N, C-alpha and C positions, 0 to 999 in steps of 0.2 A: 432276600428278606421275602418273607410270604405275609398274604394278607390276611391269613386265616382261614381261608375259605380252600377248601381242597376240593377238585374234581374226586367223584367217588368212581372206581374203577370196576371194571366189569365183575371182577370178583368179590367186591364188597356189593355188588347189586343180585348176587344169588341167591335166589330164594322168593324174590319180589311176586314172581308168577305165581307161586304156590299159593301164597298171601292173598293174593288179588283172585285167583280162581277159588280160594276157599271162602272168600266174602262174596263173590259172585254166585257161588254154589249154593251157599245158607239161603240168598234171595230168590233164586231158581226155585230150591228145594220149597222154600214156604209159600212159592206162588202156585206149585204143583201138587201142596200139601204130603211132603214127603222128604224132610229135610235130610235124613240122612242119604238119600240116594244125589240130592243137591251136593252135599259136601264130598262125598267119591268122587263124582264126576268133575267138580272144581278141582279137587286135588289131581285128577288124571290130567286135565286140561293145562292145568297151571304146572306140572311137572314137563309135561310133553312141550310147553312155550320156552320154560327155563334151560332145557337140553339143546333146544334149536337155537337159542342165543348163545350159549356156551359153543356150541359148534361153530355158529358164524364167527364170534370172535377167537377162536381158536384159528379158524382158516385164515381170518384177516389177519392175525399175528404172523401165522408163516408165512404170507404172501408178502406183509412187509419185511420180515427178516430176509425174504428171497430178492426184494428188490432193492435192497441197500449196496450200493458198488462195493 
């Protein structure tokens, strides 16, 4: 029986980096008075963060499969 609380898998967390990147990009863009540039940079850095996290998760799952006897 489950307690109703489930852990989110890495697949469920995909896209959080872009969302956080956009939010930080808007704040940065407002600070430099160029919101368009801030959003663009936020999307770039957020997508890069998501890609590295996905790569790490894939490598970890591959290592876990190889280590099982």
